[in-house]
Backbone as a chain_set.jsonl record, in Angstrom:
{"seq": "MNVLIVEDSIRLRDSLGRGLGASGFTVDSAPNGIAACQHLDTYEYELVVLDLGLPGMDGLSVLRHIQGRTSRPRVLVLSARDQISDRIDALNRGADDYLVKPFSFDELVARLHALSRRSKDAQTPQLTVGGLSLDPVARMVHVQGESVALSPREFSLLELLLRHRGRAFSRSDILERLAGCESNASDRSVEVLVFGLRRKLQLAGMSELVETRRGFGYLIPKS", "coords": {"N": [[11.891, 10.246, -5.265], [12.257, 13.65, -6.007], [10.357, 15.905, -7.787], [9.768, 18.705, -9.894], [7.073, 19.991, -11.582], [6.593, 22.019, -14.323], [4.248, 23.623, -15.873], [1.754, 25.176, -17.803], [-0.808, 24.381, -18.461], [-3.602, 23.545, -16.698], [-5.016, 21.14, -16.615], [-3.203, 19.21, -17.709], [-1.072, 19.572, -15.953], [-2.176, 18.79, -13.466], [-2.85, 16.152, -14.073], [-0.32, 15.013, -14.617], [0.823, 15.377, -12.104], [-0.762, 13.68, -10.461], [-0.273, 11.201, -11.699], [2.57, 10.89, -11.555], [2.878, 11.028, -8.8], [1.574, 8.665, -8.052], [3.392, 6.944, -9.104], [5.479, 6.981, -7.392], [6.95, 9.31, -7.096], [7.804, 12.395, -5.451], [5.984, 15.258, -5.676], [5.994, 18.616, -6.787], [4.453, 21.547, -8.19], [4.315, 24.112, -10.723], [2.743, 26.881, -12.309], [3.844, 28.652, -14.108], [6.822, 30.355, -15.375], [7.963, 32.175, -13.526], [6.938, 31.362, -11.021], [8.092, 28.84, -11.017], [10.854, 29.416, -10.785], [10.858, 30.544, -8.251], [10.17, 28.31, -6.698], [12.442, 26.742, -7.255], [14.447, 28.247, -6.095], [13.856, 27.993, -3.471], [13.527, 25.311, -2.706], [15.06, 22.038, -2.976], [15.423, 20.094, -5.874], [15.488, 16.992, -7.603], [14.693, 16.518, -10.187], [13.218, 18.161, -13.012], [10.318, 18.723, -14.83], [9.679, 20.376, -17.678], [7.795, 22.697, -19.443], [8.038, 24.57, -22.493], [6.552, 26.667, -23.628], [5.598, 28.821, -21.763], [3.602, 31.218, -19.919], [4.52, 34.681, -19.629], [7.442, 34.418, -18.244], [9.382, 32.391, -20.146], [10.101, 28.855, -20.886], [12.777, 28.531, -21.721], [14.016, 30.627, -20.439], [13.723, 29.803, -17.83], [15.403, 27.595, -17.917], [17.839, 28.94, -18.207], [17.966, 30.189, -15.734], [18.217, 27.957, -14.081], [20.71, 26.993, -14.875], [22.346, 28.859, -13.745], [22.523, 28.184, -11.119], [24.125, 26.724, -8.224], [23.552, 24.119, -7.363], [22.125, 21.925, -9.515], [19.164, 20.622, -10.893], [18.215, 17.72, -12.876], [16.801, 18.221, -16.086], [13.919, 17.62, -17.895], [12.567, 18.49, -20.835], [9.279, 19.067, -21.828], [7.394, 19.421, -24.448], [5.294, 20.903, -27.015], [6.587, 21.781, -29.194], [8.065, 20.579, -31.96], [10.169, 20.694, -33.724], [13.438, 19.969, -34.985], [15.303, 21.976, -34.555], [14.272, 23.271, -32.311], [14.629, 21.335, -30.33], [17.425, 21.064, -30.319], [18.151, 23.644, -29.536], [17.065, 23.783, -26.906], [18.498, 21.698, -25.636], [21.105, 22.632, -25.928], [20.955, 24.765, -24.222], [20.934, 23.678, -21.757], [19.075, 21.681, -21.079], [18.422, 18.256, -20.206], [17.041, 16.238, -21.434], [14.475, 15.675, -23.924], [11.123, 15.633, -24.701], [8.432, 15.184, -26.855], [5.147, 16.522, -27.032], [2.072, 15.099, -28.254], [2.587, 12.52, -25.742], [3.828, 9.403, -24.407], [2.921, 8.355, -21.216], [4.221, 6.338, -19.781], [6.685, 6.289, -21.073], [7.619, 8.806, -20.341], [7.954, 8.463, -17.542], [9.93, 6.475, -17.58], [12.048, 7.879, -18.751], [12.482, 9.848, -16.808], [13.345, 8.25, -14.677], [15.72, 7.362, -15.821], [17.147, 9.774, -15.994], [17.353, 10.3, -13.29], [19.029, 8.249, -12.479], [21.354, 9.065, -13.712], [21.84, 11.347, -12.238], [22.388, 10.154, -9.822], [24.81, 8.936, -10.357], [26.333, 11.196, -10.545], [26.283, 12.499, -8.101], [25.958, 12.073, -4.521], [22.835, 11.03, -3.467], [21.638, 10.823, -1.009], [19.553, 11.593, 1.8], [19.952, 12.801, 5.02], [19.546, 12.627, 8.608], [20.438, 12.865, 11.901], [20.885, 9.555, 12.919], [19.624, 8.532, 10.733], [19.227, 7.665, 7.319], [18.129, 8.338, 4.007], [17.664, 7.084, 0.835], [16.778, 8.394, -2.106], [16.833, 7.369, -4.722], [17.389, 4.564, -4.686], [15.338, 4.057, -2.993], [15.419, 3.39, -0.257], [15.578, 3.169, 3.316], [17.56, 3.689, 6.146], [18.419, 3.231, 9.56], [20.92, 3.874, 11.743], [22.427, 2.133, 10.188], [20.775, -0.064, 9.887], [18.197, -1.524, 7.968], [15.004, -0.039, 7.339], [11.754, -0.954, 6.857], [9.46, 0.567, 4.874], [6.198, 1.513, 3.723], [5.206, 2.459, 0.329], [3.825, 4.955, 0.501], [4.512, 5.849, 3.057], [7.259, 6.117, 2.732], [7.328, 8.161, 0.776], [6.194, 10.265, 2.226], [8.089, 10.595, 4.318], [10.335, 11.304, 2.787], [9.425, 13.724, 1.709], [9.202, 15.336, 4.05], [11.848, 15.311, 4.909], [13.196, 16.573, 2.802], [12.234, 19.1, 3.014], [12.997, 20.212, 5.505], [12.106, 21.704, 8.578], [9.893, 22.973, 7.61], [6.437, 23.069, 8.055], [3.891, 20.803, 7.199], [0.53, 20.759, 6.49], [-2.352, 18.569, 6.909], [-3.883, 18.762, 4.595], [-1.961, 19.768, 2.828], [-0.258, 17.55, 2.647], [-1.99, 15.66, 1.562], [-2.354, 16.816, -0.951], [0.237, 16.624, -2.025], [0.668, 13.862, -2.028], [-1.477, 12.731, -3.302], [-1.785, 11.045, -5.476], [-1.22, 8.541, -4.516], [-3.359, 7.363, -3.286], [-6.648, 7.06, -4.143], [-8.986, 7.639, -2.699], [-8.256, 9.372, -0.649], [-8.13, 11.003, 2.572], [-8.365, 13.365, 5.336], [-8.218, 11.785, 7.594], [-6.864, 9.56, 6.629], [-4.32, 10.62, 6.34], [-3.582, 11.043, 9.003], [-3.45, 8.387, 9.858], [-1.388, 7.524, 8.21], [0.81, 9.085, 9.12], [0.922, 8.175, 11.753], [1.626, 5.467, 11.34], [4.155, 5.763, 10.123], [5.58, 7.053, 12.186], [5.503, 5.054, 14.14], [7.053, 2.983, 13.016], [9.504, 4.286, 12.799], [10.0, 4.789, 15.473], [10.332, 2.191, 16.47], [12.706, 1.705, 15.255], [14.368, 3.312, 16.636], [14.133, 6.076, 16.345], [12.312, 7.946, 17.659], [11.474, 10.605, 18.058], [11.481, 12.004, 15.688], [9.563, 12.985, 13.718], [7.617, 15.748, 14.167], [4.66, 17.345, 15.583], [3.134, 20.371, 14.923], [0.871, 22.215, 16.436], [-1.926, 23.451, 14.783], [-0.479, 23.981, 12.517], [0.823, 21.706, 11.34], [2.74, 18.8, 10.306], [6.233, 18.158, 10.73], [9.814, 17.842, 10.213], [12.191, 18.995, 12.289], [14.773, 21.482, 11.698], [16.931, 21.419, 13.387]], "CA": [[12.509, 11.266, -6.112], [11.577, 14.924, -5.904], [10.245, 16.457, -9.139], [8.977, 19.919, -10.082], [6.389, 20.068, -12.868], [6.359, 23.402, -14.733], [3.296, 23.444, -16.983], [0.67, 26.144, -17.639], [-2.101, 23.712, -18.611], [-4.05, 22.992, -15.411], [-5.405, 19.738, -16.804], [-2.008, 18.379, -17.855], [-0.286, 19.669, -14.724], [-2.808, 17.955, -12.447], [-2.739, 14.758, -14.503], [1.063, 14.603, -14.383], [1.033, 15.301, -10.661], [-1.378, 12.449, -9.95], [0.41, 10.032, -12.247], [3.917, 10.759, -11.0], [2.717, 10.689, -7.383], [1.251, 7.238, -7.983], [4.585, 6.202, -9.523], [6.488, 7.037, -6.341], [7.648, 10.583, -7.056], [7.289, 13.481, -4.624], [5.704, 16.217, -6.739], [5.579, 20.005, -6.674], [4.113, 22.046, -9.516], [4.295, 25.558, -10.926], [1.994, 27.168, -13.533], [4.567, 29.582, -14.981], [8.258, 30.394, -15.14], [8.301, 32.914, -12.305], [6.659, 30.469, -9.888], [9.085, 27.764, -11.067], [12.113, 29.918, -10.234], [10.66, 30.694, -6.805], [10.3, 26.962, -6.138], [13.825, 26.281, -7.388], [15.279, 29.007, -5.165], [13.442, 27.672, -2.105], [13.627, 23.883, -2.432], [15.968, 21.254, -3.812], [14.755, 19.1, -6.715], [16.331, 16.142, -8.44], [14.198, 16.509, -11.557], [12.241, 19.169, -13.427], [9.609, 18.518, -16.097], [9.558, 21.784, -18.046], [7.199, 23.139, -20.705], [8.736, 25.745, -23.02], [5.609, 27.74, -23.928], [5.0, 29.301, -20.518], [3.254, 32.642, -19.933], [5.454, 35.568, -18.932], [8.817, 33.924, -18.32], [9.267, 31.124, -20.868], [10.892, 27.726, -20.41], [14.204, 28.746, -21.962], [14.487, 31.51, -19.376], [13.845, 28.957, -16.635], [16.644, 26.833, -18.108], [18.951, 29.86, -17.934], [17.99, 30.36, -14.284], [18.727, 26.71, -13.499], [22.134, 26.888, -15.163], [23.07, 29.773, -12.879], [22.504, 27.688, -9.75], [25.212, 25.81, -7.844], [22.964, 22.784, -7.39], [21.227, 21.926, -10.66], [18.418, 19.391, -11.141], [18.099, 17.26, -14.255], [15.618, 18.835, -16.694], [13.288, 17.008, -19.058], [11.651, 19.415, -21.496], [8.063, 18.428, -22.335], [6.917, 20.537, -25.256], [4.635, 20.636, -28.293], [7.5, 22.202, -30.261], [8.635, 19.313, -32.425], [11.227, 20.888, -34.707], [14.78, 19.597, -34.544], [15.987, 23.179, -34.069], [13.795, 23.529, -30.948], [15.28, 20.363, -29.44], [18.842, 21.409, -30.224], [18.247, 24.879, -28.753], [16.825, 23.472, -25.496], [19.614, 20.888, -25.14], [22.276, 23.504, -25.84], [20.754, 25.694, -23.11], [21.068, 22.985, -20.484], [18.131, 20.576, -20.866], [19.046, 16.929, -20.235], [16.247, 15.371, -22.3], [13.41, 16.413, -24.618], [10.021, 14.748, -25.079], [7.444, 15.964, -27.596], [3.725, 16.263, -26.828], [1.602, 14.185, -27.193], [3.635, 11.611, -25.316], [3.445, 8.246, -23.602], [3.261, 8.577, -19.815], [5.213, 5.328, -19.392], [7.989, 6.74, -21.57], [8.019, 9.923, -19.485], [8.443, 7.906, -16.279], [11.198, 5.785, -17.858], [13.087, 8.892, -18.972], [12.792, 10.468, -15.522], [14.178, 7.308, -13.929], [17.05, 7.372, -16.432], [17.799, 11.012, -15.562], [17.67, 10.16, -11.868], [20.224, 7.393, -12.375], [22.49, 9.912, -14.075], [22.094, 12.198, -11.072], [22.991, 9.299, -8.799], [26.218, 8.762, -10.707], [27.041, 12.467, -10.416], [26.349, 12.972, -6.726], [25.301, 11.229, -3.533], [21.502, 11.595, -3.311], [21.035, 10.474, 0.27], [19.122, 12.596, 2.761], [20.298, 12.272, 6.338], [19.288, 13.372, 9.828], [20.828, 11.973, 12.99], [21.352, 8.258, 12.446], [18.759, 8.057, 9.652], [19.565, 8.04, 5.948], [17.122, 7.961, 3.011], [18.188, 7.1, -0.527], [15.614, 8.576, -2.978], [16.944, 6.588, -5.946], [17.195, 3.154, -4.32], [14.125, 4.014, -2.172], [15.775, 2.644, 0.946], [15.774, 3.935, 4.539], [18.353, 2.992, 7.165], [18.683, 3.888, 10.833], [22.139, 3.279, 12.303], [22.859, 1.055, 9.299], [19.763, -1.115, 9.783], [17.124, -1.18, 7.042], [13.66, 0.172, 7.862], [10.794, -1.257, 5.792], [8.35, 1.502, 4.811], [5.306, 1.415, 2.569], [5.494, 3.547, -0.62], [3.304, 6.235, 0.99], [5.339, 6.251, 4.193], [8.541, 6.565, 2.182], [7.121, 9.457, 0.128], [5.988, 11.267, 3.279], [9.37, 10.837, 4.975], [11.174, 12.044, 1.842], [8.89, 15.081, 1.654], [9.557, 16.061, 5.271], [13.304, 15.457, 4.952], [13.624, 17.541, 1.803], [11.777, 20.43, 3.412], [13.147, 20.256, 6.964], [11.755, 22.977, 9.176], [8.617, 23.439, 7.069], [5.298, 22.266, 8.51], [2.917, 20.441, 6.174], [-0.79, 20.413, 7.016], [-2.904, 17.355, 6.317], [-4.282, 19.058, 3.219], [-0.719, 19.844, 2.045], [0.223, 16.19, 2.416], [-2.918, 15.053, 0.614], [-2.076, 17.368, -2.276], [1.512, 16.091, -2.518], [0.656, 12.404, -2.144], [-2.825, 12.332, -3.714], [-1.774, 9.945, -6.426], [-0.979, 7.274, -3.851], [-4.597, 6.759, -2.814], [-7.699, 7.835, -4.773], [-9.984, 8.048, -1.721], [-7.517, 9.908, 0.487], [-8.844, 11.923, 3.442], [-7.564, 13.809, 6.473], [-8.022, 10.633, 8.475], [-5.818, 8.696, 6.053], [-3.028, 11.243, 6.636], [-3.286, 10.731, 10.397], [-3.046, 6.978, 9.908], [-0.079, 7.45, 7.557], [1.807, 9.644, 10.033], [1.026, 7.257, 12.889], [2.383, 4.297, 10.915], [5.552, 6.158, 9.928], [6.178, 7.277, 13.505], [5.643, 3.773, 14.845], [8.197, 2.268, 12.454], [10.713, 5.011, 13.17], [10.199, 4.563, 16.907], [10.884, 0.846, 16.624], [14.086, 1.75, 14.767], [15.148, 4.169, 17.525], [14.0, 7.492, 15.983], [10.952, 8.198, 18.128], [11.129, 12.023, 18.114], [11.869, 12.624, 14.43], [8.456, 13.733, 13.12], [6.906, 16.523, 15.18], [3.388, 17.981, 15.249], [2.979, 21.75, 15.345], [-0.566, 22.435, 16.486], [-2.4, 24.522, 13.928], [0.363, 24.108, 11.324], [0.972, 20.418, 10.688], [3.82, 17.893, 10.649], [7.532, 18.574, 10.199], [11.07, 17.391, 10.809], [12.908, 20.25, 12.593], [16.101, 21.648, 11.111], [17.954, 21.067, 14.377]], "C": [[11.638, 12.511, -6.121], [11.553, 15.601, -7.267], [9.371, 17.701, -9.119], [8.398, 19.899, -11.493], [6.111, 21.531, -13.18], [5.527, 23.349, -16.016], [2.115, 24.388, -16.77], [-0.716, 25.544, -17.836], [-2.501, 23.064, -17.287], [-4.348, 21.507, -15.547], [-4.184, 18.829, -16.887], [-1.175, 18.404, -16.58], [-0.853, 18.772, -13.626], [-2.681, 16.474, -12.788], [-1.327, 14.216, -14.27], [1.34, 14.453, -12.895], [0.469, 14.027, -10.071], [-0.614, 11.22, -10.424], [1.794, 9.823, -11.67], [3.872, 10.463, -9.504], [2.432, 9.21, -7.197], [2.444, 6.366, -8.361], [5.73, 6.328, -8.532], [7.281, 8.318, -6.263], [7.008, 11.503, -6.02], [7.19, 14.699, -5.527], [5.36, 17.6, -6.201], [5.225, 20.47, -8.081], [4.089, 23.558, -9.533], [3.611, 25.841, -12.255], [2.722, 28.086, -14.512], [6.037, 29.64, -14.582], [8.66, 31.112, -13.869], [8.084, 32.05, -11.073], [7.674, 29.334, -9.848], [10.4, 28.213, -10.446], [12.016, 30.129, -8.726], [10.778, 29.345, -6.112], [11.758, 26.52, -6.135], [14.764, 27.002, -6.43], [14.988, 28.654, -3.708], [13.715, 26.222, -1.738], [14.617, 23.22, -3.382], [15.172, 20.187, -4.57], [15.793, 18.264, -7.451], [15.991, 16.314, -9.913], [13.223, 17.65, -11.783], [11.642, 18.735, -14.758], [9.157, 19.894, -16.553], [8.919, 21.972, -19.419], [7.963, 24.374, -21.186], [7.803, 26.931, -23.195], [4.868, 28.231, -22.701], [4.643, 30.786, -20.637], [4.273, 33.467, -19.154], [6.898, 35.15, -19.163], [8.807, 32.536, -18.957], [10.233, 30.065, -20.337], [12.378, 27.894, -20.623], [14.8, 29.672, -20.913], [14.631, 30.757, -18.059], [15.112, 28.117, -16.725], [17.864, 27.697, -17.785], [19.103, 30.067, -16.421], [18.589, 29.132, -13.602], [20.234, 26.603, -13.708], [22.967, 27.814, -14.286], [23.145, 29.328, -11.434], [23.696, 26.767, -9.485], [24.747, 24.368, -7.903], [21.902, 22.747, -8.474], [20.503, 20.593, -10.798], [18.53, 18.979, -12.598], [16.779, 17.769, -14.83], [15.168, 18.046, -17.908], [12.307, 18.021, -19.627], [10.505, 18.615, -22.099], [7.318, 19.491, -23.12], [6.221, 20.068, -26.526], [5.515, 21.057, -29.469], [8.303, 20.989, -30.724], [9.703, 19.467, -33.496], [12.589, 20.497, -34.122], [15.511, 20.801, -33.958], [15.554, 23.519, -32.649], [14.485, 22.6, -29.954], [16.75, 20.734, -29.228], [19.019, 22.651, -29.352], [18.091, 24.589, -27.263], [17.982, 22.679, -24.9], [20.879, 21.729, -24.995], [22.18, 24.48, -24.663], [20.707, 24.994, -21.756], [20.058, 21.896, -20.191], [18.864, 19.242, -20.982], [18.315, 15.962, -21.156], [15.1, 16.195, -22.865], [12.369, 15.419, -25.09], [8.917, 15.597, -25.687], [6.025, 15.536, -27.224], [3.064, 15.989, -28.188], [2.63, 13.105, -26.924], [3.032, 10.43, -24.571], [3.862, 8.498, -22.155], [4.313, 7.577, -19.351], [6.605, 5.717, -19.872], [8.505, 7.904, -20.735], [8.618, 9.419, -18.185], [9.798, 7.234, -16.489], [12.329, 6.788, -18.053], [13.468, 9.602, -17.67], [13.65, 9.556, -14.661], [15.605, 7.284, -14.492], [17.825, 8.625, -16.015], [18.195, 10.939, -14.093], [18.903, 9.292, -11.67], [21.472, 8.183, -12.745], [22.856, 10.844, -12.932], [22.784, 11.403, -9.976], [24.472, 9.09, -9.079], [27.016, 10.031, -10.442], [27.196, 12.916, -8.973], [25.646, 11.988, -5.799], [23.925, 11.792, -3.222], [20.911, 11.419, -1.924], [20.683, 11.698, 1.106], [19.358, 12.016, 4.147], [19.85, 13.214, 7.443], [19.576, 12.429, 10.995], [21.405, 10.677, 12.449], [20.531, 7.702, 11.307], [19.275, 8.545, 8.313], [18.491, 7.517, 5.009], [17.734, 8.127, 1.636], [17.005, 7.213, -1.491], [15.641, 7.719, -4.234], [16.687, 5.107, -5.668], [15.921, 2.943, -3.512], [14.328, 3.109, -0.964], [15.955, 3.616, 2.111], [16.557, 3.085, 5.521], [18.463, 3.863, 8.413], [19.837, 3.157, 11.502], [22.579, 2.048, 11.501], [21.857, -0.063, 9.114], [18.615, -0.648, 8.891], [15.782, -1.037, 7.755], [12.676, -0.017, 6.708], [9.603, -0.304, 5.88], [7.479, 1.203, 3.599], [5.647, 2.541, 1.6], [4.995, 4.907, -0.131], [4.111, 6.74, 2.179], [6.681, 6.789, 3.723], [8.391, 7.958, 1.57], [6.918, 10.566, 1.159], [7.304, 11.606, 3.97], [10.298, 11.636, 4.065], [10.723, 13.502, 1.759], [9.343, 15.905, 2.86], [11.067, 16.273, 5.385], [13.789, 16.526, 3.978], [13.271, 18.97, 2.214], [11.851, 20.567, 4.93], [12.878, 21.653, 7.495], [10.446, 23.546, 8.674], [7.511, 22.496, 7.518], [4.322, 22.047, 7.365], [1.604, 20.061, 6.847], [-1.266, 19.12, 6.371], [-3.326, 17.589, 4.875], [-3.066, 19.197, 2.301], [-0.24, 18.448, 1.662], [-0.684, 15.464, 1.433], [-2.626, 15.528, -0.801], [-0.811, 16.77, -2.86], [1.428, 14.603, -2.833], [-0.661, 11.88, -2.676], [-2.82, 11.151, -4.655], [-1.623, 8.587, -5.791], [-2.279, 6.587, -3.42], [-5.763, 7.605, -3.295], [-8.724, 8.357, -3.787], [-9.336, 8.626, -0.463], [-8.363, 10.913, 1.26], [-7.908, 12.38, 4.544], [-7.251, 12.653, 7.408], [-6.918, 9.717, 7.936], [-4.433, 9.281, 6.298], [-2.631, 10.962, 8.079], [-2.791, 9.298, 10.545], [-1.648, 6.815, 9.312], [1.026, 7.947, 8.486], [2.009, 8.72, 11.23], [1.874, 6.037, 12.519], [3.857, 4.597, 10.72], [6.246, 6.358, 11.266], [6.431, 5.971, 14.237], [6.869, 3.012, 14.335], [9.509, 2.964, 12.806], [11.034, 4.827, 14.654], [10.824, 3.204, 17.157], [12.348, 0.801, 16.189], [14.967, 2.663, 15.626], [15.098, 5.646, 17.202], [12.613, 7.981, 16.383], [10.534, 9.665, 18.049], [11.352, 12.73, 16.782], [10.767, 13.521, 13.857], [7.659, 14.423, 14.222], [5.57, 17.038, 14.651], [3.392, 19.403, 15.786], [1.493, 22.083, 15.273], [-0.964, 23.658, 15.661], [-1.612, 24.691, 12.641], [0.536, 22.775, 10.591], [2.17, 19.636, 11.19], [5.123, 18.386, 10.027], [8.653, 17.793, 10.862], [11.898, 18.655, 11.043], [14.287, 20.276, 11.944], [17.188, 21.268, 12.105], [17.289, 20.594, 15.649]], "O": [[10.415, 12.421, -6.231], [12.609, 15.849, -7.85], [8.361, 17.751, -8.418], [9.133, 19.802, -12.476], [5.463, 22.217, -12.389], [6.042, 23.067, -17.098], [1.53, 24.411, -15.687], [-1.706, 26.144, -17.417], [-1.83, 22.15, -16.808], [-3.971, 20.711, -14.687], [-4.13, 17.798, -16.218], [-0.633, 17.377, -16.17], [-0.105, 18.078, -12.938], [-2.438, 15.644, -11.912], [-1.158, 13.097, -13.785], [2.014, 13.513, -12.474], [1.13, 13.361, -9.274], [-0.341, 10.31, -9.642], [2.159, 8.698, -11.329], [4.721, 9.736, -8.988], [2.979, 8.573, -6.297], [2.507, 5.195, -7.989], [6.831, 5.841, -8.79], [8.199, 8.421, -5.45], [5.812, 11.402, -5.745], [8.195, 15.136, -6.088], [4.549, 17.744, -5.287], [5.648, 19.857, -9.06], [3.876, 24.207, -8.508], [3.856, 25.136, -13.234], [2.257, 28.276, -15.636], [6.445, 29.05, -13.581], [9.607, 30.699, -13.201], [8.934, 32.002, -10.184], [8.079, 28.906, -8.767], [10.999, 27.475, -9.664], [12.991, 29.913, -8.006], [11.411, 29.238, -5.061], [12.253, 25.989, -5.141], [15.768, 26.434, -5.999], [15.773, 28.977, -2.817], [14.089, 25.925, -0.604], [14.962, 23.758, -4.434], [14.357, 19.471, -3.987], [16.837, 18.766, -7.867], [16.866, 16.264, -10.778], [12.497, 18.057, -10.876], [12.368, 18.417, -15.7], [8.335, 20.523, -15.886], [9.427, 21.478, -20.426], [8.478, 25.139, -20.371], [8.194, 28.072, -22.946], [3.65, 28.078, -22.603], [5.301, 31.526, -21.367], [4.817, 33.013, -18.148], [7.496, 35.502, -20.179], [8.274, 31.596, -18.367], [11.063, 30.332, -19.468], [13.172, 27.448, -19.795], [15.962, 29.52, -20.538], [15.536, 31.03, -17.271], [15.818, 27.944, -15.731], [18.812, 27.226, -17.157], [20.217, 30.112, -15.898], [19.373, 29.255, -12.661], [20.954, 26.167, -12.81], [24.162, 27.584, -14.102], [23.755, 30.003, -10.606], [24.209, 26.117, -10.395], [25.446, 23.499, -8.424], [20.894, 23.447, -8.383], [21.144, 19.542, -10.82], [18.895, 19.785, -13.453], [15.756, 17.753, -14.147], [15.942, 17.828, -18.84], [11.324, 18.372, -18.974], [10.721, 17.619, -22.79], [6.68, 20.366, -22.534], [6.507, 18.99, -27.048], [5.217, 20.723, -30.616], [9.114, 20.443, -29.977], [10.105, 18.481, -34.114], [12.848, 20.673, -32.931], [16.249, 20.67, -32.982], [16.363, 24.003, -31.857], [14.879, 23.025, -28.868], [17.251, 20.72, -28.104], [19.929, 22.706, -28.525], [18.873, 25.076, -26.446], [18.404, 22.956, -23.777], [21.638, 21.554, -24.042], [23.197, 24.964, -24.168], [20.471, 25.631, -20.729], [20.157, 21.237, -19.155], [19.81, 19.112, -21.758], [18.897, 14.977, -21.61], [14.786, 17.272, -22.359], [12.692, 14.467, -25.8], [8.511, 16.607, -25.111], [5.734, 14.345, -27.115], [3.46, 16.594, -29.184], [3.456, 12.804, -27.786], [1.872, 10.462, -24.16], [5.021, 8.817, -21.889], [5.213, 7.943, -18.596], [7.592, 5.502, -19.168], [9.701, 7.981, -20.451], [9.674, 9.892, -17.765], [10.708, 7.399, -15.678], [13.442, 6.571, -17.575], [14.637, 9.919, -17.452], [14.574, 10.017, -13.991], [16.575, 7.196, -13.739], [19.017, 8.549, -15.717], [19.242, 11.451, -13.698], [19.727, 9.565, -10.797], [22.531, 7.987, -12.15], [24.033, 11.103, -12.683], [23.661, 11.919, -9.283], [25.29, 9.068, -8.16], [28.211, 9.975, -10.153], [28.139, 13.639, -8.649], [24.838, 11.171, -6.242], [23.831, 12.927, -2.755], [19.776, 11.834, -1.689], [21.405, 12.695, 1.121], [19.001, 10.868, 4.413], [19.779, 14.429, 7.256], [19.026, 11.33, 11.067], [22.31, 10.695, 11.615], [20.697, 6.542, 10.933], [19.706, 9.69, 8.18], [17.996, 6.403, 5.176], [18.263, 9.19, 1.309], [16.288, 6.232, -1.686], [14.586, 7.373, -4.764], [15.867, 4.476, -6.335], [15.462, 1.812, -3.352], [13.539, 2.206, -0.687], [16.422, 4.74, 1.927], [16.26, 1.905, 5.71], [18.584, 5.085, 8.321], [19.743, 1.964, 11.793], [23.041, 1.056, 12.064], [22.06, -0.933, 8.267], [18.12, 0.471, 9.031], [15.461, -1.811, 8.657], [12.758, 0.682, 5.698], [8.829, -0.354, 6.836], [7.959, 0.705, 2.58], [6.313, 3.497, 1.996], [5.675, 5.914, -0.328], [4.364, 7.94, 2.291], [7.181, 7.786, 4.243], [9.22, 8.836, 1.81], [7.415, 11.679, 0.983], [7.604, 12.781, 4.186], [10.978, 12.551, 4.529], [11.553, 14.41, 1.74], [9.81, 17.034, 2.708], [11.514, 17.298, 5.899], [14.694, 17.297, 4.299], [13.931, 19.926, 1.807], [10.885, 20.987, 5.568], [13.35, 22.649, 6.947], [9.931, 24.507, 9.247], [7.627, 21.278, 7.383], [3.969, 22.984, 6.648], [1.566, 19.151, 7.675], [-0.667, 18.633, 5.413], [-3.147, 16.717, 4.024], [-3.118, 18.798, 1.138], [0.133, 18.194, 0.517], [-0.203, 14.733, 0.567], [-2.646, 14.736, -1.742], [-0.768, 16.442, -4.046], [2.044, 14.132, -3.789], [-0.949, 10.693, -2.521], [-3.746, 10.339, -4.642], [-1.868, 7.572, -6.443], [-2.302, 5.374, -3.212], [-5.873, 8.765, -2.898], [-9.29, 9.427, -4.011], [-9.809, 8.396, 0.65], [-9.211, 11.593, 0.682], [-6.799, 11.863, 4.684], [-6.148, 12.558, 7.947], [-6.131, 9.167, 8.707], [-3.467, 8.532, 6.448], [-1.466, 10.674, 8.353], [-1.831, 9.033, 11.27], [-0.825, 6.065, 9.836], [2.063, 7.298, 8.621], [3.139, 8.508, 11.669], [2.739, 5.623, 13.291], [4.715, 3.798, 11.097], [7.368, 5.891, 11.464], [7.467, 5.808, 14.883], [7.634, 2.461, 15.126], [10.511, 2.304, 13.08], [12.199, 4.723, 15.038], [11.744, 3.078, 17.965], [13.13, -0.017, 16.675], [16.167, 2.779, 15.38], [15.915, 6.414, 17.712], [11.827, 8.386, 15.527], [9.338, 9.947, 17.979], [11.408, 13.959, 16.754], [11.014, 14.686, 13.546], [7.096, 13.767, 15.098], [5.368, 17.154, 13.442], [3.629, 19.618, 16.975], [0.928, 22.217, 14.187], [-0.413, 24.747, 15.824], [-2.015, 25.454, 11.763], [0.411, 22.716, 9.367], [2.577, 19.777, 12.344], [5.124, 18.96, 8.938], [8.477, 17.175, 11.912], [12.271, 19.324, 10.079], [14.887, 19.235, 11.677], [18.266, 20.835, 11.698], [17.974, 20.249, 16.612]]}, "num_chains": 1, "name": "protein.A"}
C-alpha cells in the first residue's frame, strides 16, 4: 500500500516512515502542504496521513486540493486538535478518518488497513504491466495468472517501481523508501534485493521487467 505522510515534525515524520515501512507500506513524506500537493499531483497514493497544523499551506487546504482531484486517496487526519468541532470540520471537508495525537501506532496501522479495504471496495487496486499484476491490498503478485512468491521487501520494491513507472530510483532512494524493512540496510543489500526480485520474475517469465539505468538507478519503463 502506498501512503503519503504529511507532517512538519521531522522526528514524528521519520518515526512514522520507519514504522509504516516495517509494516509493509510504501512510504513517501512531505514536510508541508505545498510539498504534499506536489507529491499528490505527481504520484498516485492510496492513503494519506495528514497533519492539520502545517506551515504555510495548512492541512485543510491540502484536503481541499485532494477533493479537487479525479483520483482521490483515503485521508487519515493525525492531529493534536482534539475538539469535536475540529474533527467534524475535517470530516466535512473530505477526511475519511481522524486520530488525535498522542496516538497508538498499532491503532494507526489498523485504521490505515481499514481505509485501504474501503478503497478496495470502491475501485480495483491492481497494478499491471504486460502479463504481471500486483494487488497492493491482498499483497499478491501474479504473472499470466500464476502466483509469484515474493518476500515483503521484494514486494515493496516491485510495488514502488510499478507505481512510479518510468522513474529511476537510486540505491539510496530505495534505502530511504524501504529503510524500515531492515535496520542495517546498505547499498549492497539493495543490490541483493534487486537481484532476488529479478531472479523470481525471470523464473515467472518476466526477465526484462526491471531495468538498470547506469548513473540513475533501477526502473520499470513506461513502455
